[in-house]
C-alpha positions in Angstrom: 15.9 13.3 -19.4 14.4 15.7 -17.0 16.8 18.8 -15.9 17.2 16.9 -12.4 18.4 13.9 -13.6 21.0 16.0 -15.8 22.1 17.9 -12.7 22.1 14.3 -10.4 24.5 12.8 -13.0 26.4 15.6 -14.3 30.7 15.4 -14.0 30.5 18.2 -11.1 27.2 16.3 -9.6 29.6 13.2 -10.0 33.1 14.4 -8.6 31.3 16.0 -5.7 29.7 12.5 -4.6 32.7 11.0 -5.1 34.4 12.9 -2.8 31.7 12.9 -0.1 31.1 9.3 -0.1 35.4 8.8 -0.1 35.4 11.0 2.6 33.0 9.5 4.9 33.0 6.1 3.8 37.0 6.2 4.2 36.4 4.4 0.6 37.1 5.2 -3.2 34.5 5.9 -5.3 35.2 5.9 -8.5 32.3 5.1 -11.2 29.0 7.5 -10.3 26.9 7.1 -13.6 23.7 6.9 -14.5 21.4 4.1 -14.0 22.1 1.1 -16.3 18.8 0.4 -18.8 17.0 -2.7 -18.3 18.2 -6.0 -19.3 15.9 -7.9 -21.4 13.6 -10.0 -19.1 15.0 -7.6 -15.9 17.6 -7.5 -13.8 18.3 -10.6 -11.3 16.3 -9.5 -8.1 13.7 -7.4 -9.4 11.0 -9.4 -10.4 8.8 -10.7 -7.3 9.1 -14.8 -6.7 6.1 -16.6 -7.7 4.3 -18.6 -5.1 5.2 -22.5 -5.0 2.0 -24.1 -6.3 -0.5 -25.4 -3.6 -1.5 -29.4 -4.8 -4.4 -30.8 -3.6 -4.2 -34.3 -1.6 0.0 -34.3 -1.9 1.5 -37.3 -0.6 3.4 -36.3 2.0 0.6 -34.2 3.7 1.2 -36.1 7.4 4.9 -36.7 7.2 5.6 -33.6 9.5 3.3 -35.0 12.0 4.6 -38.5 11.1 8.4 -37.6 12.3 7.4 -35.7 15.1 5.9 -38.8 16.6 8.8 -40.7 15.7 10.9 -38.0 16.9 9.4 -38.7 20.7 8.9 -42.2 20.6 12.9 -42.5 20.5 13.3 -39.5 23.1 10.7 -41.8 25.6 12.7 -45.0 24.9 15.9 -43.0 25.6 14.8 -41.5 28.8 13.1 -44.7 30.0 16.8 -46.1 28.9 18.5 -43.8 30.9 16.6 -44.3 34.0 16.9 -48.3 33.8 20.7 -47.9 33.8 20.7 -45.4 36.7 18.6 -47.8 38.6 20.5 -51.2 37.5 23.9 -48.9 38.5 22.6 -48.5 42.5 21.7 -52.1 42.6 
């Protein structure tokens, strides 16, 4: 172990850190220790997430455009129906 590592994790340094953290954050700091060894396979969150594979010719390529088009048609019919009912009410 390096001398800096031993200085940081010594009993006196841990006691000083506990006091500083407790006084500044107004919480109880009770367990300051050396870093844990890596678990086999790595710790959760320590590895990058693999990108999703991009397939060729997926069957849902046009789905977002189709959903937007259907939504626009429904919106247009709803606006038309509101205008139609307003015209009926005024007669």
